[in-house]
N, C-alpha and C positions, 0 to 999 in steps of 0.2 A: 597851699601845702601847708604843714606848721612849722610854725616861728622857729623851734627848737633842730638844732643840727643831729641824728643820729649819733646816741651816745657809744665812745670806743669799746667795744666790747671783747677782749680775747676769748671765743669758747672752747673750753673744756670740755669733753663728750665724757668727763665723770659724771655720777648722779647727782655731787653739789654743784656743779658748774652747769647742769641744766635748770637745775631749779634759779642758781642766783642767775643767768641770763633771763629767765623768764621773769623773776621778780623786779626785775633793772626795766623790762620792756611791758611787759605787762602785767600789775602785780596780781590782778584779779583769776591770770590762769595758775599761777602757782597752786600746787597739790603737795601734798606729803605720800608717803609709800604707800597709803592705806590708803588716797584718794582712790572715789570712784569713779575718775575718767579713766583711768591705768588697770583700773583689778583684773579687769576683764582681760588683758594684754600679753598675758603671763606666756611664756612660750612655751609650745605643749609636751607634753613628755614622749611622742610619738617618735620614729628611728629619725635621724639625719641623715639616712642613705636618701632621701631626696633634697628637691634644689630647690628652697624656698626664693620666691620669686612675691616682690610687693605690686600689686598695681594701684596705682594711685591716682584718683580719679576726684575731677569735680564733683557728679553724681547733680548737680542741679541743674546743669545745662538741658533742653530741651534734645530728646533721642534724636540723631542724625544717623548717617550712614558710617562714623568711625564711631562711632557708640556700640551702635549695632556690632559694629567689626571687633570693638573688644568685648564683648559679652561671647561673643560665638569664639572667639583666642582662649577667655577664660575657661572654658566650656568644653570645650574640647582638646585642653592639652591632656598631652599623657599624665595619667593619675599615679604610674607608679614611676614616676621619674620627676613631677615637678608637683610643690604645693602650693599652691596657688592664695593669696593673704592680701583682700581689696582693701585700700585704704583710702574711705571716701570722707569726704566735707557734708552732703547732701545729699537726704536720699531722698529719690526719684524712682521710673521708672527701672531704666537699666538695674540697679542696686537691688530693688525690690527682686528682679529678676534673679539675678547672682546671688541673694538670700534662698530664694526659693528652688536655686540648685545645690543648696549642700554646701556654700564655699565660704568659707571665714569672712568673715567684712570684720575691719574697726573704725566706728567714726572718730573724726577730730574735726569737729565745730569750726567756723570760720567766719566773721560776719557776711553775712548776705550783700554790704556795700562793694565788696571784694570779688564774691561767688557771681553778682552780677553782671558782672564785667567782661564781654565779649570782645576780643580786638576787632571779631569777623564782622559782629555787628555794627556794633559801636563805631566805626571807620575814624575812628580817633588819630591823628597824626601829629596833637601839640605833644612837643619835648618835656612842657613843660605838669599836661594833666599825667601824663608818661610816669616818668619820676616823682609825682607825688602818690601816683599809685602805688609803684614799688617799694615807696618808703611804707607807707599804711600797710603795705605784705610784711615787709620783714618787721615791722614791730608789733604785728597781731600777736607774733611768738608762736605763728604755727609750723615753721620750720624747726623749732625746740620741740615741738610735741611731735614732729613725724619721725625726726631722728630717734627719738624716745620710741617710737613704734617700733622702727626699724634694729635700733640696736637691742631692744626687749624679747624680738619675736627670732633675733638671728640672719635675716634677710642677709640673701647671697646677690640680688638681679633688684632695680627697679624700671619697672616699665611704667611709663607715661600714659596717659590715654587722650589728653587736652591739651593746650595750650597753658591751662593752670595750672596745671599738673607738672605740666615741663617745666616750670620754672620753677616750683618749688620743690618738686622731684630732682632737678637739673644740682641745684642749690645743695640740697641735701647731701648728694650723691659726691661733691666734693669735699662737702665735708669727711664725711663719715669713708670714705674710699671707696664706697660701693657704685659699680658700674648702672648705666642709666642708657636706658633704649626706648623709644619709641617711634611709633613711627609719623610719618609727613604725608597730611591730607591739603597741604593746600600749593597750591601754584601761586606763588608771588610775583613772577613777573610777568603777569598780564594783566589787561583790564578790571579793572574793581574796583567798587568802593572801598571797601576796609584794606586795600594792600597796604596804604600807606601806614597805619597803625603796626599789621602784621612785621612788616620789613623790619621797622624800628625794634620791635621789641624780641620777638620770634627766631630772625637767623643769627643773632649773635647767640643765644640762648642756646638753640638746634647745636650748634658751631664749639662755643665754649665749652658748654656744662653735658651734652650726650657721650657715651662711649660709640653708638650704633645707631644708626639715624637711617629707616625702613620707611625708602620711597615709595611711594604705591602706583608708583608707574614710571616712565623712562625720562618723562617730560619733569615731571617734579625732581627727579635724581639729579639733571641735569641744572635743577638751579641752584645748584651748590658747588656751582663750578670756583676753584679757587688758582687765579691766574687761566692756566689752559685745559686746568684737569680739573676734573671733579673731586671733593674730597675721598680722599679713602676709607672713611668714618659712615659712610651712601652705601647703601644696596639695597635694590629694587625686588620688592616682593610684590607680587599683586593679588588684590584680596580676591574673596572667594565667598562663594555663598552655599548653601544648603539643597544642592538638587534635588534630594529626596523631597523637600517639600517646593521645589519651584518645577513640579513635572506636569507638563500638558498633560499628560495619560490619566492624572489621578485626579484634575479636576474639572468641575462640569460649568456651563456657559449659564445657570441659571441667574446669573448679575442683567444678561442681555432682560431678560421678561420684567425683574425690579424695577432696571433701568427704564421701562420701556423702549427698547431698541429692536426695532424690526432686526429681522432676519436678512432683510436684503441692505440693512444702512452695512458701510463701510467702518468699522470704529476704529478711531485714531486716539491715543493715547498721551498725555504728560503724566510723568508722575514726580515732585519736589515740590521744596519750598518756594512759595509765590512770590519770588522779590527779582528787581530787577536782573540780578546776575545771570536767573535763569530764563529770563526772556519769553517770556509767557506769550507777551501780548504780542511779538511777532507769529506763531501758532496760530492766535485767535484773528491776523490781518490776513492770514494767508487764507484761514476759512473763508472768512468773510470774498477772500475773491474768487477762490474755487469754485463758491456759489452763486458768482456774478456769472461765470463760465459758463454755469448750468449746470454743473455738477453738485446735485442738492442732495443725496442719500447719501450724506456724511454726519456721522455722531462724533463728536470730539468729547472726550474726559482728562478731563483737568483734576488732578485728584494733590491732595498740599493744603496746606494752610502757609501764611505769611500776611508780610509787611503790606506785600500790594495786591491781598485777596479784595481789600473791597473797589479800588481802583480798575480791577480786570473786568469782575464781574459788570462796573460800570460802564465798562468799553465794550462788554458783550449786550449788553440793553441801546447802549447807543448806534452800534452796527445793525440791532434785529438780529439778533444769531442767541435768542432764549431757546430755542428750539434745538439749533444745532453743539450747543457748548453748555456740556454739566459738571457744574462744580462738584466733587464728589467730599471735599473736604478731607478731613485726613483719614485714613482705613486701618485700618491692622492685616484686612484679606486683601494683601497687593498680590499674591499670586491669583487669587478670583478675579480681579479686574486684572490684571494680565492678560489672562485665560482668553479673554470674550474681544481682545483688542487685535485688529490687523494690521498696522503698524506702529509702533513709538515713536516718539518726535521728543527728542534733544535740544533745545535752542538757546545753550547756556551761552555765557561769553565768558567762563573759566570754570575748570570743572578737570580734576587732582586724577578723578578717573572717572568715577557713576556708577556706583550701585546697583542704579534704577534699570540703566542700562543692559547691565548684565544679566540682572533679571529676567528683566526683557528677552534677551537673546536664549534664556537659560527655557521659558515658557514657546518656543519658536517662534516669537518675533519679530520681525526686520524692524533693523533700528534707522530714522534717520539724524544723525546727527550734525553737530557743530567742529569744525576743525578747530579748536582747542586743545589746548591742554593735555591728557589722557587719551580722550576719546578717542583720537587715531588707531589710538597700541587696544581698543578693543573692538571697533569697528573696522571689519575689512570694507572699506569703500567698493562695492560693486559685488560682492560675495556675500557678506552678513547683511549689511544693508548700503545706505548711501551716505558719504558727506559731505555737508555743505559749509561756505562763509556763515560765521556768526552776521545776525540781524541784515542777510540777504534776503528777502521774501521774495523777491524773481525765484532764487534758487531753491526754497524750499518749497515753493507752489509746485516750480517743474520736478521737482523728487518726488512728492505727494502724488502727483500724475502718474506720474511713469508706472511708482508701484500697484495704485488702482486703476491703469490701464493694464498693467502687466499683472496678472494672478496667479501663474507658472513661475514666476520670477521672486516674485514675493512669496510665495509656498515656501522656493527651494532657497531664498535668503535665512528664514526663519528655521529650516532644518539646519543649514549651514550654521545658524547660532548658537544653536546649544549643542552642537558639535565642540565648537570652539570653547566654551563654557564647560562642558566635562574635559576638554582635555587641559586648559589653560586654570580658570576661574573656579576653583571647587574649592570648600574648606578648607579639606581634608590638603590639598596640596598649599594650599598659607598656612596652617596651622606647623606642617611638617617642616617648612622652611624657615617658620617663627624661632621651634623649638631651636631646630640646627645653630640661628643667630643665639636663643639665649645661650644654649651650651658653648657654644663660641667664647664666649664672654664671662664664663662660673669656670669652665675646666679648661687649666692650666697645665 
């Protein structure tokens, strides 16, 4: 931590105030009115009939479900009502796609020492470390830079897409009086390696700085219970997907040939980050047990990358399952992968919602999921799939056996799954409800 204490600064939102604070905290970020950093940030001359919404995002973070949800939200907003402006720190895959979609973007740089810190991955719960992180964030001057962009572009609402953005956007919202909204994609109260740091940093940020919190499941919403009631700031809006992209009638099964999977084999799949929280090792152990029980016509596809990839591959070799278990790595053709699955398995220990499950259901694949987080809200036990306890190999094996031995039930569960997705989990439904939240915060 720095030896010096933060200077006492009264932040004035006048032009003079911006640069006075910048020169005090971070002299090298000072620019005059002709600076190239701000020269492209002039407010546009088009009609003010639209609502100007700033989407604040890190951009450096490797994209997951939450990042793709933000991309879908931005690109599906009603163009006659909303004018989105994306304020990002680093350009990654999601920002590149946003630019290709013709959305206005503004970069506000920040040190990689800060952007590379993700509480979810770090698992850090040391208060001294967290205080040091927050101090360096404030000292960087990014708050003043973002406020400058918000004022210049006459922003009426701030949407924050990741935890770092929620912290920055929340502070900016309090200073400027602009309301702030964000999705909550985390389940803080369940067992996971990273929840200590998430609780310390993010729950106060949500409750103190955000005007509205969009929980992606009822389970996530209930985390914000104050006393005996859930905070009125929180509303549940389920995630949605593009069901035209995930349509089994429009995708072939050619990947079976590419992966050398026999037509007689039953294909089981798992899609997600390879880490302890996702619990893929339990699926591997279940495959070993099924093989020992004489069920040999199985192909198991594990799709994704992550910190446990090396460990899981070694586990497969140790158990002599290299013919049964195939690691696909990171894939951009997830609909094609899902098209060849007979069963989708999600072995997570904490899951706020699971886009992978919804995508599988849209592709008419029955799902075996764990009884954690928002999974039971997505999977109807006995109707669209089977719910099992996390870490319970016996229950997982029995569920897989049941679906293998009952192809008619397996087929009907898949059909039921797509019906439920079309009713509750479409991107159109998600965006419509989110737009209503946006308007409720801006229209008085």
